[in-house]
C-alpha positions, 0 to 999 in steps of 0.5 A: 743416178742418172748420169747421162741426164745430168752431164746433158743438162750442164753441158746445156747450162741447165738447172734442175728447176728450168727442168722442172718447168718443162716436166711441169713438177717441182724442182724437188720432185726433179731432182729425186727422178735426177738423183734415181730416188723416183723414177722418169715416168716414160712422157717426162723422158721424152719430153726431156728427149725431145726437149735435146734432140736425142733418143731416149736411151742416150740420156737415159740408164735402166734403173739397173745402173742409173744408181751406180756411181759412174767410173772414168 
């Protein structure tokens, strides 16, 4: 899962559907990517980073870490 992205999206009070519209993909497609079932394309990562005014590395975890449960 993309834990940083989920946290940032919720902090901005945005839904998965709103981010899906930004990327011009289905809500289900977005959900699969956020949950780590599919990978974000590089252009999608750039769009999201620009949307939030952050660097890609501040939002997206490498795939080797993305599917691990975040611990406190």
